N, C-alpha and C positions, 0 to 999 in steps of 0.2 A: 072743236078744234081740228084744223086741217092735219092730215097725216104727217106732213113734214114738220109742222109746228109741234105736234105731239112728240115726234122723234127728238127734236131739238130739246124739248122740255125734259124728256127722259135722260138724254145725254148730260144735260146740265145737272140734273139731280144726282146722277151717278158720279159725275166729276166732283160735285160739291161734297158728297158723303166721303169720297176718298180724300179730298183735300182737307176738309175739316178734321177728319180722323187722323191723318198722317202729319199735317202741317200745323194744325191748330186754328184758333179763331181769327188769327191775323192774316191768314192767306188772302191774297188779293183776288178780287172778283175777276179781274182781267185774266189771271192765271186759270181760274175755274172755267171761264169762257173759252180760253185757248185750248185747254185740255178737252173740253167738250166739242171742239171744232166749230165754234160759232163766234160771232162778234159780241162785243160787250153790249151793244144795243139790243141784241136778241136776249141776252141775259136779263137786262133791265125791263124788257117788254114782258117777260114772264114773272120776274121777281124784282119789284121796284126798290127793295132794300135788302141789305145783307141779312137782316133778321127774317125777312120773308123767305129768302133762299134757304137759310138754316132750318126754319120751321118746316118748310115744304120738303126738304131733304129728309128730315127726321120722320115726318108723317108718311112719306113714301116708303121708308124702310118698315115702318109699322104696318102699313097696308100690305106690303109683300109678305110679312110674317103672317098676318091674320088671314089674308086671302089664300094662303097656302093650305089652311086647314081643310076646306071642302075638297080641294084638289087631291090632297094626300089621302083623305078618307075614301075618295072614289077609286084611287089607284092601288091602295095597299090594304092588307088586313089591318083591323083596328089597332092592335098593339104596335105594329110596325109603323103605322101612320102617326101614332102618338110619338113614338121614338124619333121619327124623322122630323116632326114638328119641334121636338125638344132641341134637336141639333140646330134648327133654324132660329129658335129662341136664343140659344147661346150666341149665334152669329149676330143676331139683332142687338143683344145686350153688349157684346164686344164693340159693335159700331157705336151704340149709344154712349158707352163710356169714352170712346175715342172722341166723340163730338161734345163731351160734357162742357168744356169751356165755351164753345160756340152756343150751346143750348142755354147756358147760364146768362150769356149776353142777351139772348132773346127774352128770357124771363125778366132781366133787369130793365128791358125796354118796354115791359108791360105785356108781353105775349105769354101764352100758356100752351106750349107744344104738347104737354101731357094731358090736356083736357079730357080726352076720351080714350087714352091708351089702355088703361086698366080694363075698362068695359069691353073694348074690342078683343083684348087677349082672353078675358074670361069667356066671352062668347065663342071664340075659336076653341078654347079648351073644352067648353061644354059640349060642343059638337063632337069632338074627338072622344071624350069620355063617354058620351051617350052611345056612340057607335061601339065602343069597347064593352060597355055594360050590356048592350043588346046582344052582342056576340058571345057574352060569357067570358071574355078574356080579361076584362078590367073590373075591379071591385065596384060594387054599387054604393058603398058607404063613403065615397069621396066627393068633395066639392071641387069645382074648378079653382076656387080660391086656395084650397089646400095645395093643389098641384102647383099653382103659380108661386106660392110662397116657397115651396120646395125648390122649384127651378131658380127662383131669385137667389136663394141661399147658395146653390151650386155656383151660380155666376159670380157671386161675391167671393166665394172660397177658391174657385178655380176658373175664373172667366177670362184670364189673360191668354193671348194667343199661344204663348209658350207652355201653357198648362192644358192644352187641348186634350192630350191623352188622358190626363187625370179627370178632366171634366167629362169625357166620354164614359169613363168607368163609373163616375158618380151618377150620370144620367141613366146608365144601365141599372145601377143599384136602385135608383128611384123608381124606374119602370118595373123592376122586379117586385118592389113593394106595392105597386099599384095593381099588379096582376092578381087574378083569382088563383087560388091554389087549392087543390083537393085536400080535404081534411086528412091528417095522418092516420 
């Protein structure tokens, strides 16, 4: 894809996530295109249907989350990389909840935007947990699935934007439980 086409695609995906999250599934595609600074024809060249746009926007958010794991692992100490990824997970889940109605419409039309989501998140967590275990900062008796379930529970309990402070405290609590601690 040409660089300008890739930029247009990224702007469309960002505008779509924002629109479907804040305005709901009935937002017009014309307004998404306008917000992205492109014409409606450009939107349809990239995404021939509303469902294709919603699914691509969701998958793009998933990719941002999962692709962040190796970047964070390279840039931060393992426990801090894991905590930074947890914050991104909370952002991802907040966006996913905001897009819930639009995603349900994709599923109703026969799509499956969640086909590989869990596998990708488990792989990202496995990388981060492995680094933490190797450094001695994260317990070795955990599975990525355990951590994903814990993170999911936090987002269900305190995943709304106005509960961000509480969610941060809960993420800190979860991370503290994941850390290795010297025996008393």
